[in-house]
C-alpha positions, -999 to 999 in steps of 0.1 A, spaced: -210 -124 375 -177 -110 355 -181 -95 321 -163 -116 297 -131 -105 278 -129 -90 254 -102 -108 232 -94 -138 240 -64 -153 247 -75 -174 213 -88 -153 194 -58 -131 194 -37 -162 186 -61 -162 152 -57 -131 145 -28 -132 147 -16 -163 130 -44 -142 101 -26 -112 98 4 -130 92 -10 -157 66 -20 -128 50 11 -102 51 30 -133 30 9 -136 8 6 -102 1 42 -102 -1 40 -133 -27 13 -114 -47 37 -85 -56 69 -106 -59 52 -116 -94 47 -79 -105 70 -65 -127 89 -32 -104 75 -11 -127 43 -24 -111 59 -24 -78 74 15 -83 41 25 -87 20 6 -65 45 25 -37 42 60 -54 2 53 -47 8 42 -5 27 69 -7 0 96 -17 -25 79 3 0 78 33 12 116 30 -9 137 2 0 167 12 43 153 4 21 144 -32 10 162 -60 -14 140 -80 -29 141 -121 -58 127 -135 -61 135 -171 -89 111 -186 -93 115 -222 -130 113 -245 -120 77 -255 -118 66 -218 -82 61 -216 -75 71 -180 -40 80 -166 -24 90 -128 5 108 -124 19 108 -92 50 134 -81 70 138 -53 81 176 -38 106 154 -15 140 154 -33 138 116 -29 177 101 -19 202 94 -43 200 59 -33 167 59 -43 174 76 -76 168 48 -110 
């Protein structure tokens, strides 16, 4: 008796299609956000992926409002300055 395949071909196709559609949906959703929101999301993703290159400070006021400030230790490329 042979062992079942870990990922049958049909499962791989379905998985690839789901990943492709999820990626397209995510891109479509991100395009709807204003540029400043996309920039903030990009900074947060950079913090998650490269925590050693970022500094983060979280301020919480007594009223409950929060402010997360992200700053990079790496100088941005001149093409990416705003």
